[in-house]
N, C-alpha and C positions, 0 to 999 in steps of 0.2 A: 634712203636713210632708214624709212620704215620697212623695208624690204629686208635688209641687211640685217637689222633686228631681229625681225621674225624668222630669218633663217638659223640665226645664233640661238634660237628659244629651244629649252628643251624641258618638257614637262617633268623627265624623269628626275632632273637635275634640280628642279623648283621643288619637286616633291622632298627630295632627299635634304634641301635646307629648312624646311618646315619639319623637320621629322621630330626636332627637339622641343618643338613649341608647346606639346601637350602638357608637359610638367614644367613647371617654374620652381623658382628656387625656394620658395615657402610650403613646397610639397602639396600644391594643388593640381590634381588633375583632372583634364578637360574631359567632357563626355564624349568628345568626339577621338579619344585617345584608341590606339590599337586593342583588340579584344585580348581575351585570356589566350593561354596557351592553346594549341590546337588539341594536345592530349587531355588538358583539363577540361576542353567541352566535350572531348569524347567520353569523358567519364561521367560528367552531369547527364547525358544522353542515354547512358548505359543505368544510370541510378534510378530506380522507379520509387519515388516517397510514397510512403504509408498515406494513409487518412489523418493518422495523428501528426505525423510530419507536417503536412499541408495546412491543417488547423493551427497548428503552434507558430509556422511561420506567418498565418494571417493575423494571429493574435500580437506577433511581435512587431508587425508593421506599424503600429500607431502606439509605439512605447513611452511612457512618460518620462520625462527627463526634468533635472533639477536645475536652477539658476538658468533658465532662458528668459531673456529680455523680450519684451513685445515688440521694440525698435527693431527695425530693419537696417542693416548697414550694407547690406550687398543684395542685390537681387537673387542670387543663388541661394539665399537663406529661405526663399519662399518653397521651393520643394522639399526642403528638409525640414520643415517647422513641425513641431512635434507638441505635445499638451505639456504644460507645467505643473508640477506638482504641488499637490495641496499640503499647505504646512500647517500640522497639528501637534496637539498635546494631549496625552492622555492622563486620564485621572480615573482612579480606583478607590473602592473600600473594601477593605478587609475584614470580613466578620467572624471568620472559623477558619480553621486549620492552621498550619505552621507558615512562619516567614517565606520560605522555600515554596510553598504553594501560590502565595500571593505573588511572588517574582515570576513563577513560571506562568500565572494568568496572564500579567501584565506583558511577559514576553511574547504570549500568544496574540495577545491584543493588537501589540506592534506590528507582529506579521500579518496580521489580519489588515492593518491599516497599511502598511507598503502594499500587500496584493491588490487592494482598492485602489491604488494610485497615490498615494501620499508620503511626506516624508516626516518622520517623527522627529520632532524637536526635543520634548521634555516628555517625563512620565513622571507623575506624583500619585501616591496611595496612602491611605490610613488606615490605624486599625479603630472599628467602631463596632458597637454591639449591634447595630443597625443602621442601615443609610439613614440619613436625615430626611424626613417625610416633604420639606421644603426645597431642599437644594441638593440633597443626594449625599454632597460631602460637607454641608454644614456652613455656617455663616464666615467663620475665620477661614476655613480652607476655599473658599469660594472668592473671598479677597485675595489671597494668595495667589490661586490660579488665575485670577484678572490681571495680576502684577506680572505674572510669567507669559500670558498672553501679549502683553504689551510690550514686554522687553522683547520678546522673540518674534513678533509680528505674525503669529500664527493666524490662521485663516478659521480654523476649527478646534473643536474640542470634544474629545472621544472618551466617553466613559464607561467603564468595563462593567457593563449590567444593563438592565432593561430599566428606562427611566418612565415614571407616570407622568400624564401630559404636565400636570401641573410643575413637575420638577423639570421638566424640559424648558418650560416657558418662563420658569424663574432664573434657570440659568442662563437662557439667553439675552434676558433682561439686564442682568447684571455683568454678564460677560462681554456684551456687545458683538458677540460671534456666534457662527453657528455653533451646534452642539447636537450631536447625534448620539446614541448609545450602541451597544454592542449588536443588538438586533438588526437596527438600522444599517449598521456596518456590514454584516453577514448577508443583509436582503440584497445589499448593492453589490456584492461580490458575484452572488448567485445572478443578479441580473446580467452582468458582464461578460458571463462564462456560459449562460443557457444556449443552446444552439438548436436543439428540435423543437418542434411546435408545442409538443405536450409540456418540455421543460420551460420553455418561456410562459406559457399560459399558467403553470404550476408558480413559478416564481411572482407573475404578476397576482395572482390572488393571494399569495402570501403579503405582497406589499401592501395591497388593498386594505387586508384584514389589519394590519399593522398601523396603516393610515387612518382608518376612519376613525379610530379613537383619538387622534391626534391633530385632528383640522383645528385650525383658528382662523378667526376673519382677519380680513385683510382692510382694516379702517372701520369708523363707526357705519357709516352708510351701507357697509356691504355685510355687517356681522349683527345689526339689530333692527326691530320695527319699530315702525311710527303708525300709530292710528288713533282716531279719536280725537279727544283733547290732549294735544300735546304740551301744552303749558310754555313754558320758557325754555324748551329744549330747541326752539328753532326750527321746528317740523312745519306742521299745518298743510295748508293746503300745497300741493308738489312734492310734499316733503314725506307721504305716508309709503310705508313699504307696501311689497306686492302680496303679504300674507306669508311668505315664507323667507327667512334670513336666507344669506348667502351660505352660511354652514349647513344650514338642513337641506338645501339644493344640493350641494356637494355631498352630502351625505346619503342623499337619496340617490345621487348619480351614481356613488361609490357601491351601493347595495344592487341596483342593477347591474352594474357590473361584474360585481361579484357572483350574481346570479347566472349570467350568460357563462361565466369561467366555469362554474360548476357544472352545468351541462354542458358545455365543450370537453372537461374532463371527463365526465360519465360516458360520452360517446368514445373517447380515446381509451378510456379503461374498458372497453366491449373489446375493442380490437386486442388489447395485451393479454385478455382474458381468453380470447379464441386461441391465440397462440400457446398460450400455458396448457390450455384443455387438449389441443393438438399433441403436445409432448406427453401429457399425462395418458391419452388415448393409447400411444404406441410406448407407454412405461419407459420412458426416457428419463432417468435419473438427473437432477436438476443440483447444482453447487452453485451458493452464494457466495463473493468474495467481498465482506465487509471490513470495517475499521475505521480508525481515525483518519482524519484529513491529513495529506501527505503521508501516509505509513507506507506509501508504494502498492498500492492497489492494483492501480492500472499497469505499472511495470512488470506486477506479478503477472497480470492477464496476457500480457505480451510474451512474457518469458514462457507460460504452461501452453498459450495455444497459438502464440504467433498472430494475436489480432491487431497488431498495427494501432491501437488507440493512443490518443495524445497523451504525452506524459511531459511533466514540468515540474521544478522544483518550485512550489507555490501551494498556499492553502487552497481547496477546493479548484484545482484546475481541470477536474472532470466532473460533470452534474447529470449528462445522461447516461442511462445504463447501457451496457453493450455486452450482448449474449452470445457466444461461439460455442458451437459444437465441437465436441472433440472426443476421442477413442481413447481406452483403457490398455495396458499393454497386452491383454487378452482379445481386445476387438470390441468392447463394449461399448455404445455410444452413451455419453452423456454431455449435459450443457455445463456451462461456466459463465457466471454472470458478474460483472462488475458493478457496484452500486456507489450512490452518493456518500461522500465523507460524512462525519461526524465530528463533532466537536462538543466541548464543556460548555453547557447552557445553550443546547442548540435550541433556536427559538420555535415555542409550540406553533407558530403559524406554519413555518416549514414543516414540520413534523405532519402537521395535518394537509397542508397541500402535495406533499411529495408522500401521501400514503399509498396510492395506487402504485408508485414505483417500489416504495418499501415492500410492498407485499411481496415482491421477488424475493425477498428474504424470508419472510414469514412462512412461505409455501415452500419453500428450498428443502431437498433431503439432507444438506449438509452446509453449514456455515464455516467458512473459511475466514476467521477472524485474524487478520491481518495488525500487527504492532509493531512501532518504529523503536527497534531495540537501541538506537543511538539517542532516542528523546531523552530529557532529562528525567520526565517522569511517566514511563511506561505504563507502571500499574496504575496510574490516573486515567490513562488512555482505554485502558482495558476495562475499568469501572464505568467511565463515561460513556461508552459503547454499548456495554451491556443495560446500562439505564435505557437507552433509546431501544434497544432490542426487545427488553423486555414492554416497553409502551406500544410495539406494534406486534405484541404478542408471537415474539419469535423467540422468548427465552426458553423455551422446551425443545427446539430444534438443535440436533446434536452440531457439536462445536470442534473444530478444531484450530488452535492456535498457532498460527505462524508468526515466528520473530523475525522481521525483514531487516536488511540494512546492517548484516552480520560483519561486513567489511569496515562499516564505521565505527559501530559500536564497542563497547567496552566487556571484554570476556566476562569480567565478575558481573557486571548488569545480566548479560546473558545466559550465566549460571543461576542467578538469582531469580530472573524470570522464569526458566524452566525447571527450577525447583519449585516454584510456587504454582505452575502450569503444568500438572506431569502430562497432559495430553496436547503436546506441542512440539514443533521442530523449529530449527535456526536455518535461515537460509539468507540468500543475498541475490535479489533479483538483478541487481548490475552484475555482477560476476558468474553467476551461476550456480553457486556453492549452496548446496543442501537440496536443490531443486528436485534432482531424482528420489531423493527421501521424501520430500513434500509430497510428489505425485504418487508413490508407493502408500502413503498414509490416507491420501484422498480416495485412492481406488480401494482400500481397505475398509474405508468407512462408507462407502457408497451400498444404497440397499442392496439384496441379492434377491435373485428370484427364489420364490418359496415352493414351487410344485417340480419333486423330482421326475425324471423319465428315463426310459429306456427303449429306444425305436429304432426300426431297420428301413431306413429311407431310402427308396427306389433313386436311381440317379438321375432319372428324369424330373425328382421333386428338390434340385438343387437351391430353388428358392427358400425353401425351409431352413435348409442347411445354411444359407446366407444370414436369414433371420437368428438362428440361433447363434451364430458367431457375433451378430450386432446387438441384441439383446438378451441372449442367454449365458449361463455357464456351461461349458462342456468339458466333461471330467475324462471322458474316454471316446475316441473316435477311432473307427477302425474300416478299412474298405474291402468289403469281401466281393464275392461273384453275385450274391444276390441283391447288393446294394451296399448304403453306407451305415455301419452300424455304431450309434452315436449315444451317448448317456449323460447325464447331468441334471442341471436344473433351468425351469423356465419359467416364464409368468403365465397366469391362468388362461389368457387368450392363447398363448404360443402353445401350452400344454394341451388345449384344446383340439388344435390342429394336428397336433403330433399322436393324439390318441389312437387316429386310424391306423398308424404304423407300430402300435406299441408292439413290445416283446416280453 
């Protein structure tokens, strides 16, 4: 009987019967299901992802999601567990400007909160001559904010401003939830997105500088001393402090860490200066792309140079500067650098920590100032960025305003910006509109060699002709029987080498 059943058994038939087992009625697909279509698989093998695409995929592997319970109903949920969104309420104080300015500031704070990985439940703001010195928003508004927090079940309150240590402590004591300010929120985003060793060190330095003034003791035995006659405090023998409170110990360790980070950043700055000096020695012009966060600086760099850096529709998506070498239409070499984005009320700690990176902007030959044409307040973006540029001594560098996102902007707004900024060009990094005009304007603004020359180069000095194409401007070129007759403009070093063949 057993032999007869074995003879009737067919592996192909049995596998055919289990073909439909991979997909159930509720749409669940087994991990053992058949793979993708061979044509799709071949497409994946042919596609070569850029560095930015790989970084973006890595960032999205741990995406925060809302309404995720901690209890597991099925073992399969373990593999796909993600982080729960932090539930926040926003609070702001409007001291100057119009109502529209206040609403734009709160909308930007909401975007910052969502970028940091939270869910915005409610937002309130009020008109005051100045923030309340005790609670930032005043006693009555604090009580109303507490009712909102209890009604919504929020975990955190984010204030649209930099809170003093006393204000932070008072709000937490009265609201019974965590309170952070705009500075701490931006620092948290920077900590999530920093990739390079220098960027991580800069962010840590900014965080420690911010944290040093906001330390709080964790209980009486950690934040106060006891020595000598302690009376009725319950101290006495065994209760005396070590002579240094816990807060003082933490502050001393933070100062030591800050000093170490400054030394490390100074060493990294030397490497950056060496690269910059090498470009200066070869007379290579530099262009720095600066602008408001999420204005499309990385997208523009990718469009102009094919850099392939990370692009994401979020605030402060890229922090680490990227420099790419490119050429003009006539063959001259220049560099183009992407920089960290700016924002209103950019924390002073960040400006100080990222000063070595921002020096790329201050020492550039041209600043390409990118502004989001689809933003509700593009003029506010321009003024906010120029404030930071003035702070890093980059206000005198020639500036070209590039109004990006023309495909999504209102034509009337674009016309208003170009009328207010005569030296500007409208582009769309997404569709490529206006990129040719932008490149032509950038090339026209690059510094030109200042030494005129006319030389007859022997054919064996093709290296000099190559350098002229790379670093000079050729006005006329003629190949004769005696050599190549060329004239134009060159820098001092190259003109010195051409002097031996001058005509």
